[in-house]
C-alpha positions in Angstrom: 4.3 -22.4 22.6 7.8 -23.8 23.2 9.4 -22.6 20.0 8.9 -18.9 21.0 10.7 -19.6 24.3 13.5 -21.3 22.4 13.8 -18.3 20.1 14.0 -16.0 23.0 16.7 -18.1 24.7 18.8 -18.2 21.5 18.6 -14.4 21.0 19.4 -13.6 24.7 22.4 -15.9 24.8 23.5 -14.6 21.4 23.7 -11.0 22.6 27.4 -10.8 22.8 29.9 -10.3 24.3 16.0 -15.2 1.3 13.3 -13.7 0.5 12.1 -12.3 -2.8 11.1 -8.7 -3.0 10.1 -6.1 -5.5 9.2 -2.4 -5.4 7.8 0.0 -8.0 9.9 2.8 -9.4 8.0 5.4 -7.4 7.6 5.5 -3.6 4.9 2.9 -3.4 5.7 -0.8 -3.5 5.2 -4.3 -2.3 7.4 -7.1 -1.0 6.8 -10.8 -0.8 8.1 -13.0 2.1 8.2 -16.7 2.4 9.1 -17.7 6.0 10.2 -21.3 6.6 9.1 -23.5 9.4 10.8 -22.5 12.6 11.9 -19.1 13.7 13.2 -16.2 11.7 13.9 -12.5 12.1 11.5 -10.1 10.3 12.1 -6.4 9.8 9.4 -4.7 7.6 10.9 -2.4 5.0 7.9 -0.2 4.2 6.1 2.6 6.2 2.5 3.8 5.8 1.6 6.8 3.6 1.8 10.3 5.0 -1.3 11.7 6.6 0.2 15.1 6.7 3.4 16.8 5.5 4.4 20.4 6.0 6.4 23.0 8.0 6.4 22.9 11.8 7.6 25.1 14.6 8.7 22.8 17.4 7.7 23.5 21.0 8.7 21.6 24.2 5.5 19.6 24.1 4.9 19.1 20.5 4.8 20.2 16.9 2.9 23.1 15.4 1.0 22.3 12.1 -1.6 23.9 9.8 -5.0 22.4 9.3 -4.2 18.9 10.3 -7.6 17.1 9.6 -6.9 13.4 10.0 -8.6 13.3 13.4 -7.2 12.4 16.8 -4.1 10.2 16.4 -3.8 9.3 20.0 -4.6 5.7 21.2 -8.1 4.6 20.5 -10.4 2.1 22.2 -8.3 1.6 25.3 -5.1 0.7 23.4 -1.9 1.2 25.2 -0.1 1.8 21.9 0.2 5.1 20.0 -1.7 5.3 16.7 0.6 7.7 14.9 3.9 9.5 15.0 5.7 12.6 13.8 8.9 12.3 11.8 11.2 15.2 11.2 12.0 15.3 7.5 14.6 18.1 7.3 17.6 19.4 9.1 20.1 17.8 11.5 17.3 15.8 13.2 16.0 14.3 10.0 14.6 10.8 10.7 13.9 11.2 14.4 10.3 10.2 15.3 8.0 11.1 18.2 4.8 9.3 19.1 1.7 11.5 19.1 -0.2 11.7 22.4 -3.0 13.9 21.1 -3.7 16.5 18.6 -5.8 19.5 17.5 -5.9 20.9 14.0 -2.8 23.0 14.7 -0.8 21.1 17.4 0.6 17.6 17.6 1.4 16.8 21.2 4.4 14.6 21.8 6.9 13.9 24.6 10.6 13.5 24.7 11.5 16.4 22.4 15.2 17.4 22.9 15.7 21.0 24.3 17.9 22.0 21.3 15.0 21.3 19.0 12.6 23.7 20.7 12.0 26.8 18.6 13.3 25.4 15.4 11.3 25.3 12.2 11.5 22.0 10.3 9.4 20.0 7.9 7.5 17.0 9.3 5.5 14.1 8.2 2.7 12.3 10.1 2.1 8.6 9.6 0.1 5.9 11.3 2.3 3.2 12.9 2.8 -0.1 11.2 1.2 -2.8 13.5 1.0 -6.6 13.7 -2.4 -6.4 12.0 -0.8 -4.7 9.0 1.9 -7.4 9.0 -0.6 -10.3 8.5 -2.7 -8.7 5.8 -2.7 -11.2 3.0 -0.9 -13.9 5.0 -1.1 -17.6 4.4 0.1 -20.4 6.7 -0.3 -18.9 10.1 -2.1 -21.2 12.6 -4.3 -19.8 15.4 -2.8 -19.9 18.8 0.3 -21.6 17.6 2.1 -19.2 15.2 3.4 -16.2 17.0 5.9 -13.4 17.3 8.3 -12.2 20.0 8.9 -8.4 20.3 11.9 -7.3 22.3 11.2 -4.1 24.1 13.7 -1.3 24.9 13.6 -2.1 28.6 14.8 -5.6 28.1 11.4 -7.3 28.4 9.7 -9.4 25.7 6.2 -9.3 24.5 4.8 -12.5 22.9 1.8 -12.3 20.5 -0.1 -15.2 19.1 -2.0 -15.3 15.8 -5.8 -15.5 16.3 -7.3 -14.9 12.9 -7.7 -12.3 11.7 -5.7 -10.5 14.4 -3.4 -11.2 17.3 -3.7 -11.8 21.1 -1.3 -11.4 24.0 0.3 -14.4 25.7 -2.8 -14.8 27.9 -4.5 -15.9 24.6 -7.4 -13.4 25.0 -6.2 -9.8 25.2 -6.4 -8.2 21.8 -2.9 -7.2 20.6 -3.2 -6.6 16.8 -2.3 -2.9 17.4 1.2 -3.8 18.7 3.5 -1.2 17.1 6.5 -2.1 14.9 8.7 1.0 14.7 10.6 1.9 11.5 13.8 0.0 11.2 12.9 -2.4 14.0 11.6 -6.0 13.9 10.7 -9.2 15.7 11.0 -12.9 15.5 8.3 -15.0 13.8 7.7 -18.6 14.8 5.5 -20.7 12.6 5.1 -23.9 10.6 5.8 -21.9 7.5 4.0 -18.9 6.2 4.0 -16.3 3.4 3.2 -12.6 3.4 2.9 -9.6 1.1 3.9 -6.3 2.5 2.7 -3.1 0.8 3.4 0.5 1.7 5.6 3.5 1.0 9.3 3.4 0.3 10.7 5.7 2.9 12.1 8.8 1.2 13.9 10.2 4.2 16.5 9.1 6.7 15.5 6.7 9.4 16.9 7.0 12.9 16.8 3.6 14.6 17.3 3.6 18.4 19.7 1.0 19.9 19.1 0.3 23.6 21.6 -1.0 26.2 20.4 -4.1 28.0 17.9 -5.0 25.2 17.8 -7.3 22.3 17.8 -4.8 19.4 16.4 -6.5 16.3 16.9 -4.0 13.5 17.5 -3.8 9.8 17.7 -1.6 6.7 14.5 -0.2 5.2 15.4 -1.4 1.7 12.6 -3.3 0.0 14.2 -4.1 -3.3 17.6 -5.8 -2.8 19.7 -7.3 0.0 22.5 -5.1 1.3 25.9 -5.9 2.5 26.4 -5.2 6.2 29.1 -2.8 5.2 26.7 -0.7 3.0 24.1 0.3 5.6 26.0 2.9 7.7 25.9 1.1 11.0 29.6 1.0 11.7 29.7 4.6 12.9 26.8 4.0 15.3 28.7 1.4 17.3 31.3 1.7 20.1 34.6 0.6 18.5 35.7 -3.0 19.3 32.9 -3.2 22.0 29.4 -3.1 20.5 28.6 -6.0 18.2 26.2 -7.5 15.7 25.0 -11.0 15.3 23.4 -12.2 12.0 21.2 -15.3 12.1 20.3 -18.1 9.7 17.2 -17.7 7.5 16.3 -21.4 7.5 14.2 -21.3 10.6 16.9 -22.6 12.9 18.0 -19.3 14.4 21.6 -20.2 14.4 24.2 -17.5 14.5 25.8 -17.0 11.1 28.3 -14.3 11.8 29.5 -11.9 14.4 30.6 -8.4 13.5 32.3 -5.4 15.2 33.2 -1.9 14.2 36.3 0.3 14.4 34.1 3.3 14.4 34.3 3.7 10.6 34.3 0.2 9.1 32.7 -3.1 9.9 35.1 -5.7 11.2 34.8 -9.5 11.2 34.8 -11.6 14.4 38.6 -11.4 14.5 38.6 -7.6 14.4 39.9 -7.4 10.8 38.3 -5.2 8.2 35.5 -7.2 6.6 35.7 -8.0 2.9 32.0 -8.9 2.4 30.8 -12.0 0.6 27.2 -13.1 -0.2 26.9 -14.5 3.4 27.4 -10.9 4.7 24.2 -9.7 3.0 21.2 -8.5 5.0 18.2 -10.2 3.3 15.2 -8.1 2.4 12.7 -7.8 5.2 15.2 -9.4 7.6 17.8 -8.0 10.0 20.2 -8.7 12.8 20.7 -8.3 16.5 22.8 -5.4 17.8 24.2 -5.1 21.3 25.4 -1.7 22.6 27.1 -0.6 25.8 25.1 2.6 26.0 22.0 3.9 24.2 22.8 4.9 20.6 21.2 5.8 17.3 21.8 4.3 13.9 20.9 6.5 11.0 19.9 4.7 7.8 19.7 6.7 4.5 16.6 6.3 2.3 17.0 3.6 -0.3 15.9 6.4 -2.7 18.9 8.5 -1.7 21.6 6.0 -0.7 
C-alpha cells in the first residue's frame, strides 16, 4: 500500500529541525469524523468507561485496590498488547498511566512505577485500552487490505495495520491486529479512499499525561471532543525545550502537507520565526486530530480535562 509509505516519509522528514463533533453535557459523548481521501492524522478524544475507581496504596510493583472484580486485565488470547491500564486520578501524579500486567481482587500489577510514588495513597481508575477495533466501530468507507493506519512507536519504529473487515491485520496481511492499543492523547495516520466514523466514549474528567519520546514521531493531540482548540490553549508550551523542540501541524485535506511549524519559549507558543504566536483560525487543532511533536529528550505534556480547562 504505497500511500502508507508516503505518509511515513512525509512525517519522518517533517520532524524538524475539519471535522464535526458533539458531546453530551455529562461525561459520555460521541464524535463524528469524516476523513477525506488520502492521509490524515487521527487522535481519538474519548476514553473507555471506568471499570474501577477508588483509593490505592502504591507499591513498587503495582497498585492496591479493594474488591476489583472485572477479571484478569492482562493480555488475553496471546495478544502482545495490554488490555487495561491504571490511571492515577489525584495528587501530583494525576494523569499518569500504567499498563496492567496481571491482577487479583486486591492487587493490580504494573511496571515502571517511579520510586517516589511507592507508599503513597492516591485515587485511581482502571479502564480498558482504546484499540483499533474500537476505532472502526460504525465506520463506513474503509476498504479491505487497502485502507490502513500507521502507528509510530516510542522506539522510533512504525507499525502498519490494514483494515480487514471487521477488524485489522498486521502488514503481513494475516496476523490479527485489532487489539493494537491507542494510548490517551496519542494517535496515528489513517490512509483511505475516504471514510467516516462515529466515536463514542467517556469525556475524560482528569488530567492526561502524554509522553513525548526523543527519536520518535510523536502524534499527539488534546482530548477535547467538542470544539477545536488553539495550539496556544492546550498547555503544551511548558512541555517543550525552549527554541529547540518543535511542533508541526498538517493539512486536513488528505495531502499531509505541513501547515505550520511552532516552537516554545518555555511559557508561550512561538511561530516559525520565534515570535509570540497570535493565533488565527489556521492555528486551531481540529477535533479528533493532532500534530507531530519533536523533542530533544523524553518529556511529558499534561493536558487538563476539557471539563476542567
